[in-house]
KEKE-3310 file (N, C-alpha, C; in steps of 0.2 Angstrom, whole numbers, plus 5000, padded with zeros to 4 digits):
npx = (4951:4952:4957:4957:4969:4973:4987:4993:5004:5022:5038:5055:5066:5079:5092:5087:5076:5058:5044:5028:5012:4996:4979:4965:4949:4940:4947:4951:4959:4974:4987:5003:5017:5010:5007:5004:4998:5003:4996:5000:4995:4998:4995:4994:4988:4996:5000:5008:5012:5017:5023:5022:5028:5019:5022:5017:5010:4996:4981:4967:4964:4961:4973:4988:5006:5019:5035:5046:5060:5071:5075:5087:5084:5070:5053:5042:5046:5055:5045:5037:5046:5051:5042:5029:5016:5008:4991:4990:4983:4983:4981:4977:4979:4974:4975:4988:4993:4997:5005:5018:5018:5016:5007:4998:4995:5005:5018:5031:5049:5055:5064:5071:5077:5084:5088:5093:5080:5072:5069:5057:5043:5046:5048:5035:5031:5038:5033:5020:5021:5024:5013:5003:5007:5014:5022:5031:5048:5059:5072:5082:5092:5100:5105:5114:5120:5128:5129:5122:5111:5102:5086:5073:5081:5082:5070:5072:5084:5079:5070:5078:5086:5077:5068:5070:5066:5067:5080:5093:5104:5117:5123:5135:5138:5147:5152:5157:5153:5165:5177:5168:5164:5164:5171:5166:5155:5147:5133:5137:5141:5146:5141:5127:5127:5131:5122:5108:5093:5095:5093:5087:5077:5067:5063:5052:5057:5059:5063:5068:5072:5083:5083:5095:5101:5091:5091:5104:5104:5093:5099:5110:5103:5096:5107:5112:5103:5090:5073:5066:5052:5050:5055:5052:5050:5052:5054:5062:5065:5076:5069:5064:5052:5041:5045)
npy = (5039:5053:5058:5068:5071:5076:5084:5078:5076:5078:5072:5072:5061:5060:5071:5075:5068:5066:5060:5060:5061:5057:5061:5053:5054:5045:5034:5018:5008:4998:4987:4981:4988:4994:5009:5027:5040:5057:5073:5089:5106:5121:5139:5145:5135:5125:5108:5094:5077:5064:5048:5039:5027:5019:5020:5016:5002:4992:4997:4999:5012:5028:5034:5036:5034:5043:5043:5054:5058:5072:5078:5086:5090:5089:5092:5091:5085:5094:5104:5095:5091:5102:5113:5110:5109:5105:5103:5107:5101:5087:5080:5064:5048:5032:5016:5009:4996:4978:4967:4969:4967:4962:4950:4946:4933:4925:4914:4910:4911:4928:4939:4955:4968:4983:4998:5014:5025:5016:5008:5011:5005:4992:4994:4996:4983:4976:4982:4979:4965:4965:4971:4962:4951:4941:4925:4924:4924:4937:4944:4958:4967:4981:4994:5008:5025:5031:5031:5042:5043:5033:5027:5026:5021:5019:5012:5000:4995:4992:4982:4972:4970:4965:4956:4941:4936:4946:4951:4963:4969:4980:4989:4999:5011:5022:5029:5021:5016:5018:5005:4996:4980:4978:4985:5001:5000:4993:4981:4964:4948:4940:4946:4944:4930:4928:4935:4934:4924:4906:4899:4887:4887:4893:4907:4922:4936:4953:4967:4984:5000:5012:5010:5004:4999:4989:4981:4975:4969:4960:4952:4946:4939:4930:4923:4917:4907:4909:4908:4916:4919:4921:4932:4949:4965:4983:4999:5015:5030:5043:5054:5052:5046:5035:5034)
npz = (4799:4809:4825:4840:4851:4868:4876:4891:4898:4899:4896:4897:4889:4885:4881:4868:4866:4869:4879:4875:4883:4879:4880:4873:4870:4863:4860:4854:4858:4857:4850:4856:4847:4837:4827:4826:4815:4815:4813:4810:4808:4801:4803:4790:4784:4779:4781:4789:4790:4801:4805:4821:4833:4845:4862:4874:4884:4879:4887:4898:4899:4891:4886:4878:4874:4866:4860:4855:4845:4843:4827:4817:4804:4803:4801:4810:4822:4829:4834:4842:4852:4858:4858:4860:4873:4889:4888:4875:4858:4847:4831:4827:4819:4819:4829:4819:4809:4809:4808:4814:4828:4845:4854:4869:4870:4864:4868:4865:4865:4864:4854:4854:4844:4843:4835:4839:4841:4837:4847:4853:4849:4853:4866:4870:4868:4878:4890:4888:4890:4904:4910:4907:4914:4908:4904:4894:4888:4886:4876:4874:4862:4861:4851:4851:4850:4861:4879:4884:4875:4877:4878:4890:4900:4915:4918:4910:4916:4929:4925:4920:4931:4941:4935:4928:4916:4907:4898:4895:4883:4878:4864:4860:4848:4846:4857:4872:4889:4902:4904:4898:4891:4878:4863:4856:4842:4828:4828:4826:4819:4829:4841:4839:4840:4853:4861:4858:4857:4854:4838:4837:4846:4841:4841:4840:4831:4833:4824:4824:4818:4809:4791:4786:4797:4801:4789:4791:4803:4801:4791:4799:4809:4801:4796:4807:4808:4810:4804:4790:4791:4804:4808:4810:4804:4806:4800:4799:4789:4783:4786:4799:4801:4809:4823)
capx = (4948:4957:4955:4960:4972:4976:4993:4992:5010:5028:5044:5061:5069:5086:5093:5084:5070:5053:5038:5021:5006:4990:4972:4961:4943:4937:4953:4948:4964:4980:4992:5010:5020:5007:5009:4999:5000:5001:4996:5001:4993:5000:4990:4993:4984:5000:5000:5013:5010:5022:5021:5026:5026:5016:5027:5014:5007:4989:4977:4959:4963:4961:4979:4994:5012:5023:5042:5049:5067:5071:5079:5089:5080:5063:5047:5037:5049:5057:5039:5034:5050:5053:5037:5022:5014:5002:4985:4989:4980:4986:4977:4980:4975:4976:4981:4989:4998:4995:5011:5024:5014:5016:5001:4999:4994:5012:5022:5038:5054:5055:5070:5070:5083:5083:5093:5091:5073:5068:5067:5050:5038:5049:5047:5028:5030:5040:5028:5014:5022:5024:5006:4999:5010:5016:5028:5036:5055:5061:5079:5083:5098:5099:5111:5113:5126:5131:5125:5117:5106:5098:5079:5070:5086:5080:5065:5075:5088:5074:5067:5084:5088:5072:5064:5075:5063:5068:5087:5095:5111:5118:5129:5136:5142:5151:5155:5155:5155:5172:5178:5163:5167:5164:5172:5161:5155:5140:5131:5140:5139:5148:5136:5121:5128:5132:5117:5101:5091:5097:5088:5083:5071:5062:5060:5050:5062:5056:5069:5066:5077:5084:5083:5102:5102:5086:5094:5110:5102:5090:5104:5114:5098:5095:5113:5112:5099:5083:5069:5063:5045:5050:5058:5047:5054:5049:5060:5061:5070:5080:5065:5063:5046:5040:5049)
capy = (5043:5057:5059:5073:5069:5082:5083:5078:5075:5078:5069:5072:5055:5062:5079:5076:5064:5067:5056:5064:5057:5060:5058:5052:5052:5040:5029:5011:5003:4996:4982:4983:4988:4998:5016:5032:5046:5063:5078:5096:5111:5128:5144:5146:5129:5119:5102:5089:5071:5059:5042:5038:5021:5020:5018:5013:4996:4993:4997:5001:5019:5032:5037:5033:5038:5043:5045:5057:5060:5078:5078:5093:5092:5087:5097:5090:5083:5100:5106:5090:5090:5109:5119:5107:5111:5102:5106:5107:5096:5084:5076:5057:5043:5025:5013:5007:4990:4972:4962:4971:4967:4956:4949:4943:4925:4922:4911:4908:4916:4934:4943:4962:4971:4990:5003:5020:5026:5010:5005:5013:5000:4986:4995:4994:4975:4974:4985:4974:4959:4966:4972:4956:4946:4935:4921:4924:4926:4942:4947:4964:4969:4988:4997:5015:5029:5032:5030:5047:5042:5027:5029:5022:5018:5017:5006:4994:4993:4989:4976:4968:4968:4961:4951:4937:4935:4951:4953:4968:4970:4987:4989:5006:5012:5028:5030:5016:5018:5016:4998:4992:4974:4978:4992:5004:4997:4991:4974:4959:4941:4937:4949:4941:4923:4928:4938:4932:4917:4901:4898:4881:4888:4896:4914:4927:4942:4960:4972:4991:5005:5015:5005:5001:4994:4984:4976:4972:4965:4954:4947:4943:4934:4924:4919:4913:4901:4911:4907:4922:4920:4922:4939:4954:4971:4989:5003:5022:5033:5049:5060:5051:5043:5029:5033)
capz = (4804:4813:4832:4844:4858:4872:4879:4898:4902:4895:4900:4893:4890:4884:4879:4862:4865:4874:4879:4875:4885:4876:4882:4867:4873:4859:4859:4854:4860:4852:4851:4856:4841:4832:4827:4824:4811:4819:4808:4812:4803:4802:4802:4783:4781:4777:4786:4789:4794:4802:4809:4827:4836:4852:4867:4880:4883:4879:4893:4898:4899:4885:4886:4874:4875:4860:4861:4849:4845:4838:4821:4814:4797:4804:4801:4815:4828:4834:4838:4847:4857:4861:4859:4863:4880:4891:4886:4867:4855:4841:4827:4827:4815:4821:4828:4812:4809:4812:4807:4818:4834:4850:4857:4875:4869:4862:4873:4863:4867:4860:4853:4851:4841:4842:4833:4841:4843:4835:4854:4855:4848:4857:4873:4871:4869:4885:4894:4888:4894:4911:4912:4906:4918:4903:4906:4889:4890:4882:4876:4870:4860:4860:4848:4852:4849:4867:4885:4885:4870:4879:4880:4895:4904:4922:4917:4907:4921:4934:4923:4919:4938:4945:4931:4924:4910:4902:4898:4890:4881:4875:4859:4859:4842:4845:4864:4877:4896:4904:4906:4894:4889:4870:4861:4852:4835:4826:4829:4821:4820:4836:4846:4838:4842:4860:4865:4856:4858:4849:4833:4838:4851:4836:4844:4836:4832:4831:4823:4822:4818:4802:4786:4785:4803:4800:4784:4793:4809:4798:4788:4804:4812:4796:4795:4813:4808:4811:4798:4788:4793:4811:4809:4809:4804:4805:4799:4797:4785:4785:4789:4806:4802:4813:4829)
cpx = (4953:4953:4959:4963:4975:4982:4992:4999:5016:5034:5050:5065:5077:5086:5089:5078:5065:5047:5032:5016:5000:4984:4968:4954:4940:4942:4950:4953:4969:4983:4999:5014:5017:5009:5003:5002:4998:5001:4996:4999:4994:4994:4989:4989:4989:5000:5006:5011:5016:5020:5025:5023:5023:5020:5024:5011:4999:4986:4970:4958:4963:4967:4984:5000:5016:5030:5045:5056:5068:5077:5081:5085:5073:5059:5043:5041:5052:5051:5037:5039:5052:5047:5030:5022:5008:4996:4984:4986:4984:4981:4981:4975:4978:4972:4982:4994:4995:5000:5016:5021:5016:5010:5002:4998:5000:5016:5029:5043:5054:5061:5069:5076:5081:5089:5090:5084:5069:5066:5060:5045:5040:5048:5039:5027:5032:5035:5021:5015:5022:5017:5002:5002:5012:5022:5033:5042:5057:5069:5079:5090:5097:5105:5110:5120:5131:5127:5120:5111:5101:5091:5077:5075:5084:5075:5068:5080:5084:5072:5072:5086:5083:5068:5069:5072:5064:5076:5089:5102:5112:5124:5130:5140:5147:5155:5152:5157:5162:5172:5172:5167:5168:5166:5167:5161:5148:5139:5135:5138:5140:5143:5129:5121:5128:5126:5109:5099:5093:5092:5084:5077:5066:5059:5057:5054:5058:5062:5066:5072:5078:5085:5090:5103:5097:5089:5100:5108:5098:5094:5108:5109:5097:5101:5115:5107:5091:5079:5066:5056:5045:5053:5054:5051:5050:5055:5058:5066:5073:5076:5063:5056:5046:5045:5046)
cpy = (5047:5058:5065:5070:5076:5080:5083:5078:5075:5076:5069:5065:5056:5069:5080:5072:5066:5062:5061:5059:5061:5057:5058:5049:5046:5035:5022:5006:5001:4990:4984:4982:4992:5005:5021:5037:5052:5069:5085:5101:5118:5133:5146:5140:5123:5114:5097:5083:5066:5054:5041:5032:5023:5016:5014:5006:4997:4993:4999:5008:5022:5036:5033:5038:5037:5046:5048:5060:5066:5077:5085:5095:5090:5093:5097:5089:5089:5103:5102:5090:5096:5114:5116:5108:5107:5106:5107:5101:5094:5080:5069:5053:5036:5022:5010:5001:4984:4966:4963:4972:4961:4956:4945:4935:4922:4920:4909:4913:4922:4938:4949:4964:4978:4994:5010:5021:5021:5006:5006:5008:4994:4988:4994:4987:4973:4976:4981:4968:4959:4967:4966:4950:4940:4932:4921:4927:4931:4943:4953:4966:4976:4992:5004:5019:5029:5032:5036:5047:5037:5030:5024:5018:5015:5011:5000:4991:4989:4982:4970:4965:4963:4956:4947:4935:4940:4953:4958:4968:4976:4986:4996:5007:5017:5029:5025:5018:5015:5009:4993:4986:4974:4985:4995:5001:4994:4983:4970:4952:4938:4940:4945:4934:4923:4931:4937:4925:4912:4900:4892:4881:4892:4903:4918:4933:4948:4964:4979:4996:5008:5009:5001:4996:4988:4978:4972:4967:4959:4949:4943:4937:4928:4920:4915:4907:4903:4911:4914:4924:4921:4929:4944:4961:4977:4994:5010:5025:5039:5054:5058:5048:5037:5029:5030)
cpz = (4809:4820:4835:4850:4861:4876:4887:4902:4897:4899:4895:4894:4890:4882:4872:4861:4870:4873:4880:4877:4883:4879:4876:4869:4869:4857:4859:4856:4855:4854:4852:4850:4836:4832:4825:4819:4815:4813:4812:4806:4805:4801:4795:4780:4779:4783:4784:4793:4795:4806:4815:4831:4843:4857:4873:4879:4882:4886:4892:4898:4892:4884:4882:4875:4868:4862:4855:4849:4840:4833:4818:4808:4797:4804:4807:4822:4832:4837:4843:4853:4861:4862:4861:4870:4882:4890:4878:4864:4849:4838:4826:4823:4817:4826:4821:4813:4812:4811:4813:4825:4839:4854:4864:4875:4867:4868:4871:4865:4862:4860:4850:4849:4839:4840:4835:4843:4840:4842:4856:4855:4852:4864:4875:4872:4876:4890:4894:4891:4901:4913:4912:4911:4914:4906:4900:4890:4884:4882:4872:4868:4857:4857:4848:4852:4855:4873:4886:4880:4872:4881:4885:4900:4911:4922:4915:4912:4927:4932:4922:4926:4942:4941:4926:4917:4905:4903:4893:4889:4876:4870:4858:4853:4841:4852:4869:4884:4897:4906:4903:4891:4881:4868:4857:4844:4834:4828:4824:4823:4827:4841:4845:4841:4850:4864:4864:4857:4852:4844:4834:4843:4847:4839:4838:4837:4829:4830:4821:4822:4811:4797:4786:4791:4803:4795:4787:4799:4806:4795:4793:4808:4807:4796:4801:4813:4809:4804:4797:4791:4801:4813:4806:4809:4803:4805:4798:4793:4787:4788:4796:4806:4805:4818:4834)
residu = (MET:TRP:ARG:VAL:GLY:THR:VAL:VAL:ALA:LEU:HIS:ASP:GLU:THR:ALA:THR:ALA:ARG:THR:ILE:THR:LEU:LYS:VAL:SER:ASP:TRP:THR:GLY:HIS:LEU:ALA:GLY:GLN:HIS:VAL:ASP:VAL:ARG:LEU:THR:ALA:SER:ASP:GLY:TYR:SER:ALA:VAL:ARG:SER:TYR:SER:ILE:ALA:SER:ALA:PRO:ASN:SER:GLU:THR:ARG:ILE:GLU:LEU:THR:VAL:GLU:ARG:LEU:ARG:ASP:GLY:GLU:VAL:SER:PRO:TYR:LEU:THR:GLN:GLU:LEU:ALA:VAL:GLY:ASP:ARG:LEU:GLU:LEU:ARG:GLY:PRO:ILE:GLY:GLY:TRP:PHE:VAL:TRP:ARG:THR:GLN:GLN:THR:GLU:PRO:ILE:GLN:LEU:VAL:ALA:GLY:GLY:SER:GLY:ILE:VAL:PRO:LEU:MET:ALA:MET:ILE:ARG:SER:ARG:VAL:SER:ALA:CYS:SER:ALA:ALA:SER:PHE:ARG:LEU:LEU:TYR:SER:VAL:ARG:GLU:PRO:GLY:ALA:VAL:LEU:TYR:ARG:ASP:GLU:LEU:GLU:ALA:LEU:SER:ASP:HIS:ASP:HIS:SER:VAL:SER:VAL:THR:TYR:ALA:TYR:THR:ARG:VAL:ALA:PRO:LYS:ASP:TRP:PRO:ARG:PRO:PRO:GLY:ARG:ILE:ASP:ALA:ALA:LEU:ILE:ALA:ASN:THR:THR:TRP:PRO:SER:ASN:LEU:ALA:PRO:THR:CYS:TYR:VAL:CYS:GLY:PRO:THR:SER:PHE:VAL:GLU:THR:ALA:THR:GLY:LEU:LEU:SER:ALA:SER:GLY:ASN:SER:SER:ASP:LYS:ILE:ARG:THR:GLU:ARG:PHE:GLY:PRO:THR:GLY:ASP:ARG:GLN)
# end
């Protein structure tokens, strides 16, 4: 079933990523971690469909947020991040997904591992935890190219500073801030061992990002003792689907 969402707000997260707030009058609600399909149709009838994770926490309002990163070879993302305006309408289908979700009834430790814009559905989980006043303890390991590419930086810093149940660790792969304790590089076994929940606490792990990142992170989590049935993954390919 396709629904129509009206753009009510736009916010640039970085130089290449934008959060789109949509009002969907017949929205039935969603779970943190779910996504929607977005369909754009050109004047000649050509249409393109892409999947985007929902960034906002579930709430009683008929509004959702999508954070879209602009890709040079994308068909949809340049329009959504550069041309879309308040008042425009988008066709949506969803919410979709029931495995890669966090529910407020969960009380076990939660380990989030994000690669690039894979942070989006994980941010929905963090926001859902906050809005529900959940006591579940969250840890986030966020792998990103450089400081300027970090999504939701101010919000994450505020949570990390004021809520000891949400801790954030950044892993910069290309450029790190001056005097950063870890040189630029991909996540590795040492980083997993030092920053994620010990496997004996049986955390539920959510991993999202490009396919290669997800495969590497999943392998490292498994090697550190986490059971495969406690690791949930979501990935997107070179087209940028599922951001």
